[in-house]
C-alpha positions in Angstrom: -63.2 183.8 63.7 -61.1 182.5 66.3 -58.2 180.1 65.8 -59.8 177.2 67.9 -63.4 175.6 66.9 -64.7 176.9 70.0 -68.0 174.7 70.4 -69.8 174.2 73.6 -70.1 170.4 74.7 -74.0 170.2 73.3 -73.4 172.0 69.9 -70.0 170.3 70.0 -72.2 166.7 70.4 -74.7 167.9 68.0 -71.6 167.8 65.4 -70.4 164.4 66.5 -74.0 163.1 65.8 -74.8 164.3 62.9 -71.1 162.8 61.2 -72.5 160.3 58.8 -71.6 157.1 60.0 -70.4 156.3 56.2 -68.0 158.9 56.6 -66.7 157.8 59.8 -65.9 154.0 58.2 -64.5 155.1 55.1 -62.3 157.6 57.3 -61.1 154.6 59.8 -61.2 152.1 56.9 -58.2 154.6 55.3 -56.5 155.0 58.6 -56.6 151.2 59.5 -53.6 150.7 57.2 -50.3 151.2 58.2 -48.9 153.3 54.9 -52.1 155.2 54.8 -51.7 156.0 59.3 -48.2 157.1 59.0 -48.9 159.5 55.5 -51.8 160.9 58.2 -49.5 161.3 60.5 -46.4 163.2 58.8 -49.2 165.6 57.4 -50.8 165.8 60.7 -47.4 167.3 61.9 -46.7 169.1 58.6 -49.7 171.0 59.8 -52.1 172.8 57.8 -49.1 174.6 55.0 -48.4 170.6 54.2 -46.0 168.9 52.6 -45.2 168.0 48.7 -46.0 164.5 47.8 -42.5 163.6 46.7 -41.2 164.8 50.4 -43.6 162.6 51.8 -42.7 159.6 50.0 -38.8 160.1 50.5 -39.4 160.3 54.4 -41.9 157.7 54.3 -39.5 155.6 51.5 -42.1 155.0 49.4 -42.1 155.0 45.3 -44.2 158.1 43.5 -47.5 155.1 42.2 -47.8 153.6 45.5 -47.5 156.5 47.9 -50.6 158.1 44.9 -52.7 155.4 45.8 -52.4 155.8 49.5 -52.6 159.3 49.6 -55.7 159.3 47.2 -57.6 156.7 49.8 -56.7 159.1 52.5 -58.0 162.1 50.2 -61.6 160.2 49.0 -62.2 159.6 53.0 -61.7 163.2 53.8 -59.0 163.0 56.0 -56.7 165.0 53.0 -56.4 167.9 50.8 -54.2 168.9 48.0 -53.3 171.9 46.1 -51.1 172.3 43.0 -48.3 174.6 43.1 -46.2 174.7 40.2 -45.4 171.1 39.3 -45.7 169.7 42.7 -48.6 169.0 44.9 -48.6 169.7 48.4 -50.6 167.4 50.5 -52.8 168.7 54.0 -54.1 166.9 56.6 -57.8 167.7 57.0 -57.8 169.2 60.9 -61.5 169.8 60.3 -62.7 166.2 59.5 -60.3 164.7 62.1 -61.9 166.7 64.9 -65.2 165.3 63.6 -64.0 162.2 63.6 -62.8 162.4 67.1 -65.9 164.2 68.0 -68.3 160.9 67.1 -65.9 158.7 68.6 -65.6 160.1 72.0 -69.0 161.4 72.1 -70.7 160.3 75.6 -67.3 158.0 76.0 -67.5 157.1 79.7 -71.3 158.2 80.2 -69.8 161.7 80.5 -67.5 160.7 83.3 -64.3 160.1 82.0 -62.7 160.1 85.3 -64.4 156.7 86.0 -62.8 154.9 82.7 -59.4 156.3 84.2 -59.3 158.8 81.6 -58.2 162.9 81.5 -61.2 165.1 81.7 -60.5 166.7 78.6 -60.3 163.5 76.5 -64.2 163.3 76.6 -65.1 166.2 77.0 -64.7 168.0 73.5 -62.2 170.1 74.7 -59.3 168.8 73.6 -59.3 170.2 70.0 -56.6 170.6 66.9 -55.9 174.4 66.0 -56.9 174.0 62.3 -54.6 176.8 61.3 -51.0 175.6 63.3 -52.1 171.6 63.4 -51.2 172.3 67.2 -53.7 170.7 70.2 -55.1 172.1 72.5 -57.2 172.0 76.0 
């Protein structure tokens, strides 16, 4: 399987349309809080290998109980995952969920003509995807 989610536009549209509105609302709700948005962006920058919870807390200046609450909200929204390595919890962004959310939000944007809205052509057609293995963006 290639490292990028290669899909044609119709398949991409179908995936986006099938995303449950309740999942979209949960994801947007989780990201609509400053600390959670900062944590999610930090995990996106960290890539698929993720980052230990303690390091996230240090970078964001958060006590562990507060961080745990916010990471739980992101996890329940399907935006992050975690794994245990010894005594550490390693959190990582869920890039597939992020791509699905972006696809849902941009499906049919500008009635299929992003230039009419003053946007780059790649913004609305699903050609800009995040590499789910590296966390990098490609067009």
